[in-house]
C-alpha positions in Angstrom: -49.2 72.3 12.8 -48.9 70.2 15.9 -45.5 69.1 17.0 -46.4 65.9 18.4 -48.0 64.8 15.0 -44.9 66.3 13.3 -42.7 64.0 15.6 -44.5 61.2 14.6 -44.6 61.5 11.1 -41.2 62.7 11.0 -40.0 59.1 12.3 -42.2 57.5 9.6 -40.8 59.9 7.0 -37.1 59.0 7.9 -37.7 55.3 7.9 -39.3 55.9 4.4 -36.3 57.8 3.2 -33.9 55.4 4.5 -35.5 52.4 2.5 -36.2 54.6 -0.3 -32.7 55.7 -0.4 -31.2 52.0 -0.5 -33.3 51.2 -3.4 -31.6 54.2 -5.0 -28.4 52.9 -4.2 -28.8 49.6 -5.5 -30.7 51.0 -8.5 -27.5 53.3 -9.1 -25.2 50.4 -9.6 -27.2 49.1 -12.7 -28.5 52.2 -13.9 -25.2 54.6 -13.7 -22.7 51.8 -14.6 -21.6 50.5 -11.4 -20.6 46.9 -10.8 -22.5 44.2 -11.9 -22.3 40.6 -10.5 -20.9 38.8 -13.8 -22.1 35.2 -14.5 -19.5 32.9 -15.3 -20.6 31.3 -18.7 -21.1 27.7 -18.9 -18.7 25.5 -20.9 -19.1 22.3 -22.2 -17.7 19.4 -19.8 -15.6 17.9 -22.9 -14.2 21.5 -23.7 -13.3 22.2 -20.1 -11.9 18.3 -20.0 -10.1 18.8 -23.1 -8.3 22.0 -22.2 -7.1 20.7 -18.9 -5.7 17.3 -20.5 -3.4 20.1 -22.6 -2.7 22.2 -19.7 -1.6 18.7 -18.0 0.6 17.8 -21.0 2.3 20.9 -21.1 2.9 21.0 -17.2 0.8 24.0 -16.4 -0.8 22.5 -13.4 -1.9 25.9 -12.0 -3.8 26.5 -14.9 -5.1 22.7 -15.2 -6.0 23.0 -11.5 -8.3 26.0 -12.2 -9.8 24.5 -15.4 -10.7 21.3 -13.3 -12.3 23.2 -10.5 -14.6 24.8 -13.0 -15.7 21.4 -14.3 -16.1 19.9 -11.1 -18.4 23.1 -10.2 -20.2 23.5 -13.4 -20.6 19.9 -14.2 -20.5 17.9 -11.0 -21.9 14.6 -12.2 -20.2 14.7 -15.8 -18.5 11.5 -17.2 -15.2 13.5 -16.5 -15.9 13.6 -12.9 -13.6 10.7 -11.6 -10.8 11.4 -14.4 -11.0 15.1 -13.3 -10.5 14.4 -9.4 -7.7 12.0 -10.4 -5.8 14.8 -12.3 -6.4 17.2 -9.3 -4.5 14.6 -7.0 -1.6 14.5 -9.6 -1.4 18.2 -10.4 -1.3 19.4 -6.6 1.4 16.7 -6.0 3.6 18.0 -8.8 3.0 21.4 -7.7 4.1 20.2 -4.0 1.0 21.0 -2.7 1.2 18.4 -0.5 -2.0 18.9 1.8 -4.2 19.9 -1.3 -3.3 16.6 -2.7 -4.0 14.6 0.5 -7.1 16.5 0.6 -8.1 15.5 -3.1 -6.4 12.0 -2.8 -9.2 11.6 0.3 -12.1 13.1 -1.7 -11.5 10.5 -4.4 -11.4 7.6 -2.1 -14.6 8.5 -0.6 -16.3 9.1 -4.2 -14.7 6.2 -6.2 -13.6 3.5 -3.5 -13.7 0.8 -6.0 -11.8 2.6 -8.7 -8.9 0.8 -10.5 -6.7 3.9 -10.0 -7.0 3.3 -5.8 -3.5 2.0 -5.8 -2.3 5.0 -7.9 -4.2 7.4 -5.6 -3.1 5.7 -2.3 0.8 6.0 -3.6 0.5 9.5 -4.4 -1.2 10.5 -0.7 1.8 8.3 0.8 4.3 10.1 -1.3 2.9 13.6 -0.1 3.4 12.4 3.5 6.7 11.0 2.7 8.0 14.3 1.1 6.7 16.3 4.3 9.1 14.0 6.7 10.9 15.9 9.0 13.9 15.0 11.5 13.5 12.4 14.1 13.4 15.1 17.1 10.1 16.4 15.7 6.4 15.3 15.5 6.1 12.5 13.8 2.6 12.5 12.6 3.3 12.3 8.8 5.4 9.4 9.2 2.3 7.3 10.8 0.1 8.7 7.9 2.7 7.6 5.4 2.9 4.2 7.1 -1.0 4.0 7.0 -1.4 4.7 3.0 1.5 2.3 2.2 0.2 -0.2 4.3 -2.9 0.0 2.7 -1.2 -0.7 -0.8 0.9 -3.4 0.5 -1.9 -5.2 2.1 -4.8 -4.4 -0.4 -3.1 -3.9 -3.6 0.1 -6.3 -3.1 0.3 -7.0 -7.1 0.0 -3.3 -8.1 3.1 -1.7 -9.5 3.3 0.4 -6.2 3.5 -2.2 -3.8 7.4 -2.8 -3.7 7.9 0.8 -3.4 5.5 1.3 -0.9 6.9 -1.6 1.0 10.3 -0.2 0.9 9.3 3.4 2.0 7.4 1.7 5.1 10.9 0.6 6.2 11.7 4.4 6.2 8.8 5.5 8.1 9.3 2.8 10.9 13.1 3.9 11.0 11.4 7.6 11.7 9.0 6.4 14.3 12.0 4.3 16.0 14.2 7.3 15.9 11.7 9.5 17.8 11.4 6.7 20.5 15.2 6.7 20.6 15.6 10.5 20.7 13.0 10.9 23.5 14.7 7.9 25.3 18.0 9.1 25.3 16.8 12.5 26.5 15.2 10.8 29.7 18.3 8.6 30.3 20.4 11.8 30.2 18.4 13.3 32.8 18.2 10.4 35.1 14.8 9.5 34.2 15.7 5.7 33.8 12.3 3.8 34.0 10.8 6.6 31.2 13.8 5.9 28.9 13.3 2.0 29.2 9.7 2.5 28.1 11.2 4.2 24.9 13.9 1.7 24.2 11.3 -1.1 24.9 9.0 0.2 22.3 12.0 0.2 19.5 12.6 -3.6 20.6 8.9 -4.6 20.7 7.8 -2.8 17.7 10.7 -1.9 15.5 13.0 -5.0 15.6 13.7 -4.6 11.9 14.5 -0.8 12.0 18.4 0.6 11.9 17.9 1.9 15.8 17.2 -1.7 17.0 21.0 -2.6 18.0 21.4 0.8 20.1 17.8 0.4 21.8 19.2 -2.8 23.0 22.5 -1.5 24.3 20.7 1.4 25.8 18.2 -1.2 27.5 21.8 -2.6 29.3 22.5 0.7 30.3 19.6 1.8 31.6 18.7 -1.4 33.6 22.3 -1.4 35.2 22.0 2.0 36.2 18.5 0.9 38.3 20.4 -1.9 39.6 18.0 -4.2 37.3 21.0 -6.4 36.2 19.1 -9.4 35.4 17.5 -7.5 32.7 20.5 -5.9 31.6 22.1 -9.1 30.9 19.1 -10.2 29.2 19.2 -7.1 26.5 23.0 -7.8 26.1 22.8 -11.5 25.4 19.9 -10.6 22.7 22.1 -7.8 21.3 25.1 -10.4 21.1 22.8 -13.3 19.7 21.4 -11.2 16.6 24.2 -8.7 16.4 27.7 -10.4 17.5 30.0 -8.1 15.2 27.9 -4.6 16.6 30.0 -2.2 18.3 27.1 -1.7 20.3 27.2 -5.2 21.7 30.9 -4.5 22.8 29.8 -1.6 24.3 27.0 -3.4 26.4 29.6 -6.4 26.8 32.0 -4.3 28.7 29.4 -2.3 30.8 28.6 -5.9 32.3 31.8 -6.6 32.8 32.5 -3.7 35.0 29.3 -5.2 37.1 31.4 -8.9 37.2 28.7 -10.5 35.2 28.2 -11.7 31.5 25.2 -11.6 28.6 22.9 -14.1 29.6 18.9 -14.5 28.7 17.5 -14.6 32.1 14.0 -16.5 31.6 12.4 -14.4 34.4 13.2 -10.9 32.9 10.2 -9.2 31.4 12.3 -8.4 28.2 12.9 -12.5 27.7 9.1 -13.3 28.1 8.2 -10.3 25.6 10.8 -11.2 22.8 9.5 -12.0 19.6 10.7 -15.2 18.4 12.1 -13.6 15.0 14.9 -12.1 17.9 14.7 -14.6 20.7 18.2 -15.5 21.9 19.1 -18.8 23.1 19.1 -19.0 26.8 22.2 -19.9 28.7 
């Protein structure tokens, strides 16, 4: 036998052996009792739905979620699809799986935007963000997302049973955002970055006038503007504070700051704060 021919034939034989060996291995999984891919049995949709309902009633939410996902995968166009997705939102919320509840709520909204259950779904979504709120020194994206969800309820579904609580939660959300601005503003002011601090305090005055932070924000504007020598702006901030919250300890402190400069609270029409004031908080000029 010639070695050249043997080399060629050996290479071909090796390829055939490799393929043949693979076939034997694959066949062996079946022939010799190896692992087989088990097909999931198809269960009627009403059976799955009723099982999920029973688990929900028994507060077995994890089991219910598993059954609901099986229902969704095996029968994606069944008559139970909408109710199943609604149950998923609720079950994830009850399990405190808030990101999953939010995702399920978004999926429900995309699939059934005209559903009569939309106020409830939005409420669960908003509460999922609400239950993840952090202290004001940290990122407040959950606060903003909560505000978006609850605002939609208040504006789109004002007569729903969730509108009143959504409105109350909105105040908390705005307080969170205002508190974040105040926290950053105090940091800037403490480091002598008065212009940056004023920007944060002004944001509170302009956008969160009903928050619990408004009194301190006006005081801090008085303080920071005085530090920059902007006496007119400081006078205006203190005047607005005194007009709206005359008994506030923040106003007493602002008044004393101005007295040390030999001036008193006064709304100066030319100040930037006076021209930006909302009529709801506008003080009388003197």
